C-alpha positions as CSV (number, residue, x, y, z in Angstrom):
1,X,37.5,24.7,49.0
2,X,36.8,27.9,47.2
3,X,39.1,29.8,45.3
4,X,39.7,33.6,45.7
5,X,37.5,34.4,43.2
6,X,34.5,31.8,44.2
7,X,35.1,33.6,47.8
8,X,34.7,37.0,46.6
9,X,31.7,36.4,44.5
10,X,30.0,34.5,47.3
11,X,30.6,37.5,49.8
12,X,29.2,39.9,47.6
13,X,25.3,40.3,47.0
14,X,26.0,39.9,43.2
15,X,28.1,37.0,43.5
16,X,25.7,35.0,45.8
17,X,22.8,36.1,43.5
18,X,24.3,34.9,40.3
19,X,25.9,31.6,41.3
20,X,24.9,29.2,38.6
21,X,23.4,26.6,40.6
22,X,21.1,29.2,42.1
23,X,20.4,30.9,39.1
24,X,17.0,30.7,37.2
25,X,16.1,33.6,34.9
26,X,17.6,36.5,33.4
27,X,17.2,39.4,30.8
28,X,19.6,40.1,28.1
29,X,20.4,43.6,27.0
30,X,22.3,45.0,23.9
31,X,22.7,48.3,22.2
32,X,22.6,49.4,18.4
33,X,25.1,52.1,17.6
34,X,25.8,53.4,14.3
35,X,28.9,50.9,13.8
36,X,26.5,48.1,14.7
37,X,23.8,46.8,12.4
38,X,20.7,45.6,14.1
39,X,21.2,42.2,12.2
40,X,24.6,41.8,13.9
41,X,23.3,42.6,17.5
42,X,20.4,39.9,17.0
43,X,23.2,37.4,16.2
44,X,25.3,38.7,19.3
45,X,22.4,38.4,21.4
46,X,21.4,34.8,20.3
47,X,25.4,34.0,21.2
48,X,24.8,35.6,24.3
49,X,21.6,33.6,25.1
50,X,23.6,30.6,24.3
51,X,26.3,31.5,26.6
52,X,24.0,32.2,29.7
53,X,22.3,28.7,28.8
54,X,25.8,27.2,29.0
55,X,26.5,29.1,32.2
56,X,23.1,27.8,33.7
57,X,20.6,30.7,33.0
58,X,17.3,30.7,31.3
59,X,16.9,33.9,29.0
60,X,13.2,35.0,29.5
61,X,13.5,38.2,27.5
62,X,15.8,40.2,25.6
63,X,15.9,44.2,25.6
64,X,17.7,46.5,22.7
65,X,18.3,50.3,22.7
66,X,19.4,52.1,19.7
67,X,21.5,55.1,20.8
68,X,24.2,57.2,19.1
69,X,26.7,57.1,22.4
70,X,27.1,54.9,25.4
71,X,25.9,56.2,28.7
72,X,29.0,56.7,30.9
73,X,27.0,56.1,34.1
74,X,24.8,53.2,33.0
75,X,25.6,52.3,29.5
76,X,22.1,52.8,28.6
77,X,19.7,55.8,29.0
78,X,17.7,56.4,31.9
79,X,14.6,55.7,30.7
80,X,15.8,52.2,29.5
81,X,17.1,51.7,33.1
82,X,13.6,52.4,34.4
83,X,11.9,49.8,31.8
84,X,14.2,47.0,32.6
85,X,13.6,47.6,36.4
86,X,9.9,47.6,35.9
87,X,10.4,44.4,33.7
88,X,12.7,42.8,36.2
89,X,10.0,43.0,39.0
90,X,7.2,42.3,36.9
91,X,8.9,38.8,35.5
92,X,10.7,38.3,38.8
93,X,14.1,37.8,37.0
94,X,17.1,36.8,39.0
95,X,19.8,38.8,36.9
96,X,20.6,41.3,34.1
97,X,23.3,40.3,31.6
98,X,24.7,42.9,29.0
99,X,26.3,42.0,25.9
100,X,29.2,44.2,26.3
101,X,31.6,44.9,29.0
102,X,30.3,47.1,31.6
103,X,32.9,49.3,33.5
104,X,32.7,48.9,37.2
105,X,30.7,52.0,37.6
106,X,28.3,51.3,35.2
107,X,27.6,48.0,36.9
108,X,27.2,49.5,40.5
109,X,24.8,52.2,39.1
110,X,22.9,49.8,37.2
111,X,22.6,47.2,40.0
112,X,21.4,50.3,42.4
113,X,18.6,51.4,40.3
114,X,17.5,47.7,38.9
115,X,17.9,46.2,42.4
116,X,19.2,42.8,41.1
117,X,22.5,41.7,40.1
118,X,24.0,42.8,36.8
119,X,26.8,41.3,34.8
120,X,28.0,41.0,31.3
121,X,29.2,38.8,28.5
122,X,32.7,38.7,30.1
123,X,31.6,37.8,33.2
124,X,29.5,35.2,32.0
125,X,32.6,33.7,29.8
126,X,34.3,33.7,33.0
127,X,31.7,32.0,34.8
128,X,31.5,29.1,32.4
129,X,35.5,28.7,32.2
130,X,35.3,28.3,36.1
131,X,32.8,25.9,35.7
132,X,34.2,23.9,32.9
133,X,38.1,23.7,34.3
134,X,39.1,20.2,35.2
135,X,43.2,20.4,35.1
136,X,45.3,22.1,37.8
137,X,46.2,24.4,34.9
138,X,42.8,25.2,33.8
139,X,41.5,26.1,37.1
140,X,44.6,28.5,37.7
141,X,44.4,30.1,34.5
142,X,40.4,31.0,35.0
143,X,41.1,31.8,38.7
144,X,43.8,34.5,37.6
145,X,41.5,36.0,34.7
146,X,38.4,36.2,37.1
147,X,40.3,38.0,39.9
148,X,41.7,40.6,37.5
149,X,38.0,41.0,36.3
150,X,36.9,41.2,40.0
151,X,39.5,43.6,41.4
152,X,38.5,46.8,40.1
153,X,34.7,45.9,40.9
154,X,35.4,45.3,44.4
155,X,34.2,48.9,45.4
156,X,30.5,48.8,46.3
157,X,30.6,45.0,47.3
158,X,30.5,45.8,50.9
159,X,28.5,49.1,50.7
160,X,25.6,47.6,52.8
161,X,28.2,47.3,55.6
162,X,29.1,51.0,55.3
163,X,25.4,52.1,55.0
164,X,24.8,50.6,58.4
165,X,28.0,51.3,60.3
166,X,29.7,53.9,58.7
167,X,32.5,55.8,60.6
168,X,32.9,59.6,61.4
169,X,34.9,62.1,59.1
170,X,38.1,60.6,59.7
171,X,37.2,56.9,60.7
172,X,36.7,54.4,58.5
173,X,33.5,52.3,58.1
174,X,33.4,48.6,58.2
175,X,32.6,48.2,54.5
176,X,35.6,50.4,53.6
177,X,37.8,48.3,55.6
178,X,36.5,45.3,54.5
179,X,37.2,46.6,50.8
180,X,40.6,47.2,51.3
181,X,41.3,43.9,52.9
182,X,39.7,42.3,50.0
183,X,41.9,44.4,47.4
184,X,45.1,43.4,49.3
185,X,44.0,39.6,49.4
186,X,43.2,39.7,45.8
187,X,46.6,41.3,44.8
188,X,48.3,38.9,46.9
189,X,46.3,35.9,45.4
190,X,47.1,37.4,41.7
191,X,50.9,37.4,42.2
192,X,50.6,33.9,43.7
193,X,48.7,32.8,40.3
194,X,50.9,34.8,38.0
195,X,54.0,32.9,39.7
196,X,52.1,29.4,39.5
197,X,51.3,30.1,35.6
198,X,54.8,31.1,35.1
199,X,56.1,28.0,36.4
200,X,53.4,26.1,34.4
201,X,54.6,28.0,31.4
202,X,58.1,26.7,31.7
203,X,56.9,23.1,32.1
204,X,54.7,23.3,29.1
205,X,57.7,24.6,27.2
206,X,59.8,21.7,28.5
207,X,57.5,19.3,27.5
208,X,57.0,20.9,23.8
209,X,60.9,21.0,23.4
210,X,60.7,17.4,24.1
211,X,58.5,16.6,21.3
212,X,60.1,19.0,18.5
213,X,61.0,16.1,16.5
214,X,57.2,15.4,15.6
215,X,55.1,17.2,13.1
216,X,52.3,18.9,14.9
217,X,49.1,20.0,14.0
218,X,46.6,22.3,16.0
219,X,43.0,22.5,15.7
220,X,41.5,26.0,16.1
221,X,38.3,27.5,15.3
222,X,35.5,29.4,17.0
223,X,33.4,27.5,20.0
224,X,31.3,25.0,19.1
225,X,32.6,24.6,15.4
226,X,33.1,20.9,16.0
227,X,36.8,20.6,17.1
228,X,36.4,18.1,19.6
229,X,34.4,15.8,17.2
230,X,36.9,16.1,14.6
231,X,39.6,15.3,17.0
232,X,37.4,12.0,18.3
233,X,36.7,10.9,14.6
234,X,40.5,11.0,13.4
235,X,41.8,9.8,16.8
236,X,39.3,8.0,18.8
237,X,40.5,10.5,21.6
238,X,37.5,10.5,23.6
239,X,37.5,14.0,24.1
240,X,34.0,15.6,25.4
241,X,32.0,16.9,22.6
242,X,28.9,18.5,23.2
243,X,26.5,21.0,21.1
244,X,27.2,23.7,23.8
245,X,29.8,26.6,23.7
246,X,33.3,26.2,25.4
247,X,32.5,22.3,25.9
248,X,36.5,21.7,26.5
249,X,38.7,24.0,27.9
250,X,42.1,21.6,28.1
251,X,44.2,21.1,25.2
252,X,44.3,17.5,24.1
253,X,46.9,16.0,22.3
254,X,46.8,12.7,20.3
255,X,49.1,10.7,17.6
256,X,47.3,11.0,14.4
257,X,48.7,8.3,11.6
258,X,48.3,9.6,8.1
259,X,47.4,7.5,4.7
260,X,51.5,6.9,4.4
261,X,51.6,5.4,8.2
262,X,53.5,8.6,9.0
263,X,52.4,9.8,12.5
264,X,51.9,13.4,13.6
265,X,50.8,15.2,16.6
266,X,47.2,16.6,16.6
267,X,46.3,19.1,19.3
268,X,42.6,20.0,20.3
269,X,42.7,23.8,21.8
270,X,40.1,25.9,23.4
271,X,37.7,27.5,21.1
272,X,37.4,31.0,20.4
273,X,34.6,33.5,20.7
274,X,34.0,37.0,19.7
275,X,34.8,39.5,22.4
276,X,37.1,37.1,24.0
277,X,38.2,38.5,27.3
278,X,41.6,39.8,27.0
279,X,42.7,38.5,30.6
280,X,41.6,35.1,29.7
281,X,43.5,35.0,26.7
282,X,46.8,36.2,28.5
283,X,46.0,33.6,31.4
284,X,45.6,30.7,29.1
285,X,48.4,31.9,27.0
286,X,50.6,28.5,28.1
287,X,47.6,26.8,26.9
288,X,47.4,28.4,23.5
289,X,51.4,28.5,23.0
290,X,50.4,24.8,21.5
291,X,49.0,26.9,18.7
292,X,52.4,28.9,18.2
293,X,54.3,25.6,18.4
294,X,52.1,24.1,15.4
295,X,53.6,23.3,12.2
296,X,50.1,23.6,10.6
297,X,46.9,24.7,12.1
298,X,43.5,23.5,10.9
299,X,41.0,26.1,11.1
300,X,37.8,24.4,11.9
301,X,34.5,26.3,10.8
302,X,30.6,25.8,11.3
303,X,29.9,26.2,7.4
304,X,26.2,25.7,8.8
305,X,26.2,28.8,11.0
306,X,24.7,31.9,9.2
307,X,27.4,34.2,10.4
308,X,30.5,31.7,9.9
309,X,32.5,34.3,8.0
310,X,32.1,36.6,11.2
311,X,33.5,33.8,13.2
312,X,36.1,33.1,10.9
313,X,37.2,36.9,11.3
314,X,36.9,36.5,15.2
315,X,39.2,33.5,15.2
316,X,41.8,35.1,13.0
317,X,41.7,38.2,15.1
318,X,42.3,35.9,18.3
319,X,45.3,34.0,16.3
320,X,46.9,37.6,15.3
321,X,46.6,38.4,18.9
322,X,48.7,35.1,19.9
323,X,51.3,36.1,17.3
324,X,49.9,32.8,15.0
325,X,48.6,34.9,12.5
326,X,51.1,33.9,9.6
327,X,51.4,30.0,10.5
328,X,50.6,27.8,7.9
329,X,46.8,27.2,7.7
330,X,43.8,25.2,6.0
331,X,40.2,26.1,6.4
332,X,38.2,23.2,7.3
333,X,34.4,23.7,6.7
334,X,32.7,21.3,8.9
335,X,29.2,20.5,9.2
336,X,28.5,20.6,5.5
337,X,26.2,17.6,5.7
338,X,23.6,20.3,6.8
339,X,24.2,22.5,3.6
340,X,22.8,20.2,1.0
341,X,20.0,22.0,-1.3
342,X,21.8,25.5,-0.2
343,X,24.1,26.0,-2.6
344,X,26.8,27.1,-0.3
345,X,29.2,24.2,-0.6
346,X,29.9,25.5,-4.2
347,X,30.1,28.9,-3.1
348,X,32.7,27.8,-0.3
349,X,34.8,25.9,-2.8
350,X,35.0,29.2,-5.0
351,X,35.7,31.6,-2.4
352,X,38.1,29.4,-0.4
353,X,39.7,27.3,-3.4
354,X,42.0,25.7,-0.8
355,X,39.9,24.6,1.6
356,X,38.4,21.2,2.4
357,X,34.7,20.5,3.3
358,X,34.0,17.9,5.9
359,X,31.2,16.5,8.2
360,X,33.2,15.2,11.3
361,X,30.1,13.7,12.8
362,X,29.3,11.3,9.9
363,X,32.9,11.0,8.7
364,X,32.4,12.7,5.2
365,X,35.4,14.1,3.5
366,X,37.9,12.8,6.4
367,X,40.1,10.7,4.1
368,X,40.4,14.2,1.9
369,X,41.3,15.9,5.2
370,X,43.9,13.1,6.2
371,X,45.6,13.4,2.5
372,X,45.5,17.1,2.7
373,X,47.4,16.9,5.8
374,X,49.9,14.3,4.5
375,X,50.7,16.7,1.4
376,X,51.4,19.4,3.8
377,X,53.3,17.3,6.1
378,X,55.5,16.1,3.1
379,X,55.8,19.4,1.7
380,X,59.1,20.2,3.4
381,X,60.6,16.9,3.0
382,X,63.0,15.7,0.5
383,X,64.4,12.8,-0.7
384,X,68.0,12.1,0.5
385,X,70.4,9.4,-0.2
386,X,72.7,8.8,3.2
387,X,75.7,7.0,3.7
388,X,76.4,6.2,7.3
389,X,79.3,4.3,8.8
390,X,78.9,1.6,11.7
391,X,79.4,3.8,14.3
392,X,76.6,5.8,13.4
393,X,74.2,3.0,14.4
394,X,72.3,5.5,16.4
395,X,71.4,7.8,13.7
396,X,70.1,5.0,11.7
397,X,67.8,4.1,14.5
398,X,66.6,7.6,14.9
399,X,66.2,7.9,10.9
400,X,64.0,5.0,11.1
401,X,61.8,7.0,13.6
402,X,62.1,10.2,12.5
403,X,61.8,9.9,8.4
404,X,60.5,7.9,5.9
405,X,62.8,5.0,4.7
406,X,62.5,4.4,1.2
407,X,65.3,1.9,0.8
408,X,68.4,0.8,3.0
409,X,71.5,-1.0,1.4
410,X,74.9,-1.9,2.6
411,X,78.3,-1.3,0.5
412,X,81.3,-3.4,0.6
413,X,82.9,-1.4,3.0
414,X,80.2,-2.1,5.8
415,X,78.6,1.4,5.3
416,X,74.7,1.8,5.6
417,X,73.2,3.4,2.5
418,X,69.6,4.6,3.1
419,X,67.1,6.5,0.5
420,X,65.0,8.8,3.1
421,X,62.3,11.4,2.9
422,X,63.1,13.8,5.7
423,X,63.0,17.6,6.6
424,X,65.9,19.7,7.2
425,X,64.9,20.3,10.5
426,X,64.4,16.8,11.4
427,X,67.8,15.6,9.9
428,X,69.4,18.4,12.0
429,X,67.8,17.1,14.9
430,X,69.1,13.6,14.2
431,X,72.5,14.7,13.7
432,X,72.5,16.5,17.0
433,X,71.0,13.5,18.8
434,X,73.5,11.2,17.1
435,X,76.5,13.4,17.5
436,X,77.5,12.6,14.2
437,X,77.6,14.4,11.0
438,X,75.5,12.4,8.5
439,X,77.0,12.2,5.0
440,X,74.4,13.4,2.2
441,X,74.9,11.8,-1.1
442,X,72.1,13.7,-2.8
């Protein structure tokens, strides 16, 4: 059954033409302004081409315009619109994709002039997420984001009816009536999805509270940086890992065993990208809250990418938006096996002295990464000598689960003397669950 977003897309000329299974070819368009250097735009368009490929489009041409200000009516100048229309007709292109988000009016004006479907980076990203959502949570999150994107764009989707059977001065044409109906349906569905996500968020929060005792590590980073490959290498998680943007959307969580035999929880989260649609970030907040709940972030970076520093900035911007910008974080430079002979590895160690270099695919550097996580894990733990009465047997059992027990002895009065490594947070939770105050001798 189609969800509301797919239903609206398929009912419109635009949606039917750009459905991924029907799409064949497209032109991508970008604009250079004073604040954007040409090489930056080239990189953005390269990324847009990868996004389009992931969504099922083959790019046959790219168009770049240099202009001081954006045209409020068509984003690009009228001459460039005519040029693209001619190119589309000559190449028999199916759609045109803009690198920046178009306003609803700009999209309608461009489609009227080019006579082909027009979309933008935001629309493509939303289409990819819709294709790749697997769980009920992800599907709900994506549908909400797509409907919020579609709602202001409903005007004009039924203009062909209005042109054919418009009403009189005080009468509404069939197209106008259909627009109003779709708006009501869409707003109702958005309200339903928000309620569903609120409930999903409560359930996720309950699950997180159930594992507060565990030390949590989250993998974050730009899409296609190799997070899922790293997750699989460390935990044999079997997470889908492809050389494509947004290969996985759903958060995956696995237990990770450290060299000390301590266990922590490792989470792989959805990848970030520049110009990530705000509605998508908001819709995925319950999933991304795993990041806020983490004790340590591993920021995975594709060190072989020519603009990896821009990708670091884009990731940091999203983390700040989520309120996780101040979380303890380690930079993990992945794919360093591709840097041989470039001198970049030495430069990375100078620029990021607290980082670590790995190659998740080959296993290089993973032992060092595990040791680093263990050091961070142990940093907030301290050695304590505890004295527990025979009545505190539950606390003893919990300590064996939550702490590293270094030594256990018994005194003449039947008390258990334990020497443990434990964090103040874990000790407090053990006391709360055991229902007894634990006496610390040191």
